[in-house]
C-alpha positions in Angstrom: 2.4 116.5 39.8 1.9 112.9 39.7 3.9 112.0 42.4 2.1 115.0 44.5 -1.4 113.3 43.9 0.0 109.8 44.7 1.5 111.1 47.8 -1.9 113.1 48.7 -3.8 109.9 48.1 -1.3 107.7 50.2 -2.0 110.1 53.2 -5.7 109.8 52.7 -5.7 106.4 52.9 -3.7 105.8 55.9 -5.8 108.7 57.7 -8.8 106.8 57.0 -7.1 103.6 58.0 -6.4 105.4 61.4 -10.0 106.4 61.8 -11.0 102.6 61.7 -12.3 100.7 64.8 -9.4 99.1 66.2 -9.6 96.5 69.0 -6.8 98.6 70.4 -8.1 101.0 72.7 -6.4 103.9 75.0 -6.9 104.5 78.4 -5.6 107.7 80.3 -7.7 107.1 83.4 -6.7 105.9 87.1 -4.3 103.1 87.0 -6.2 99.8 87.6 -4.6 98.6 90.9 -6.7 95.5 91.2 -9.4 93.2 89.9 -12.2 91.8 91.9 -14.2 88.6 90.6 -17.4 87.7 92.4 -18.6 84.6 90.9 -21.7 84.0 92.5 -23.0 87.3 91.3 -21.4 87.0 88.2 -19.5 90.6 88.3 -16.1 92.0 87.7 -15.1 95.1 89.4 -11.9 96.9 88.4 -10.6 98.7 91.2 -8.1 102.1 91.8 -7.2 101.4 95.3 -10.9 101.0 97.0 -12.5 102.5 94.4 -14.7 101.0 91.6 -13.5 102.3 88.2 -15.9 99.9 86.3 -18.1 96.8 86.8 -19.0 94.1 84.1 -21.3 91.1 84.0 -19.4 88.0 83.3 -19.7 84.4 82.3 -17.8 81.6 83.8 -16.5 78.0 83.5 -19.2 75.7 82.6 -19.2 74.5 86.5 -18.4 77.3 88.6 -19.3 76.6 91.7 -16.1 76.0 93.8 -12.2 76.6 93.2 -10.7 75.0 90.4 -8.7 72.0 91.2 -8.1 69.8 88.0 -7.5 70.3 84.3 -11.1 69.7 82.4 -13.2 70.3 85.6 -14.7 73.5 84.4 -14.3 75.4 87.1 -13.2 79.1 87.4 -10.4 79.4 90.2 -10.9 81.1 93.3 -7.9 83.2 95.4 -5.5 85.6 94.4 -3.3 85.7 91.6 -2.0 88.0 89.0 -2.4 89.0 85.4 0.6 87.6 83.9 0.4 89.1 80.3 -1.8 90.1 77.6 -2.6 88.2 74.4 -3.2 90.3 71.3 -4.1 87.2 69.1 -6.2 85.4 71.5 -9.0 83.1 69.5 -11.6 85.1 72.0 -11.0 88.4 70.7 -8.4 89.6 73.2 -7.2 88.3 76.7 -5.4 88.9 79.8 -3.8 85.7 81.5 -4.3 85.2 85.2 -1.3 83.1 86.5 -3.2 79.9 87.7 -2.1 77.7 88.7 0.4 78.8 91.9 2.1 76.5 93.9 -0.2 75.7 96.0 -2.8 74.5 93.0 0.3 72.6 91.7 1.3 70.9 95.1 -2.9 69.6 95.7 -3.2 68.5 92.1 0.0 66.5 92.1 -1.1 65.0 95.5 -4.4 64.0 94.0 -2.2 62.6 91.0 -3.7 65.0 88.2 -2.8 67.9 86.0 -4.3 71.2 87.7 -5.0 72.8 84.1 -4.3 76.2 83.2 -4.8 78.7 80.4 -7.2 80.9 82.4 -8.2 84.1 80.9 -10.2 87.1 80.8 -11.3 87.3 77.4 -14.0 88.3 75.0 -16.9 86.3 73.8 -16.8 83.6 71.2 -17.3 83.7 67.6 -20.5 82.0 67.7 -23.3 82.8 69.9 -23.5 80.7 73.0 -27.1 80.4 74.7 -26.1 79.4 78.2 -24.7 81.5 81.1 -21.4 79.8 82.1 -19.6 78.4 78.9 -16.2 78.9 79.5 -13.7 76.1 80.6 -12.6 78.0 83.4 -12.0 81.6 82.1 -13.8 84.6 83.0 -15.6 86.3 79.8 -17.0 89.6 78.7 -18.5 90.7 75.4 -15.8 91.9 72.8 -16.4 95.4 73.4 -15.8 95.2 77.4 -12.7 93.1 76.7 -11.1 96.0 74.6 -11.9 98.4 77.1 -10.4 96.0 80.0 -7.5 95.2 77.9 -6.5 98.9 77.9 -6.9 99.4 81.3 -5.1 96.4 83.0 -1.4 96.1 83.2 0.4 92.7 83.3 1.2 92.5 87.1 -2.2 93.6 88.3 -3.5 91.5 91.2 -7.1 89.9 90.5 -8.9 88.7 93.7 -11.5 86.1 92.3 -13.9 85.1 95.3 -16.7 82.8 95.6 
């Protein structure tokens, strides 16, 4: 009888834990075939072919105007890239890596004798409150609740178009 009670208690604990608020969501809708970021409007769109599935308000790098060229310039890249992988252990809740820099980015930075930078992500918010519009080092930021949905919707390899 004691073993049965222990078993039922374990099932209850596991069941309650499963009801918890996990940051890993499920998505069963249409495939996100591309992402568009409109820097000037501070908007990001997740698309299935030419249909917008979701749109989000975003924050950018602390110097958002223009294409990222060098490490530390605070700019968010412009151009066509891909989501290279998901980072479940991001310091910003969750994140999706943008495959910047590409060959052209590296070549240009090299001709100028500077590193191109890297580590560009779509990620959640910081742990502490930020009181400015664009605060990242060049990334695309959304709220933690939004990155949970985005993380579930976007697969590695998805194209991302970052427009001025």
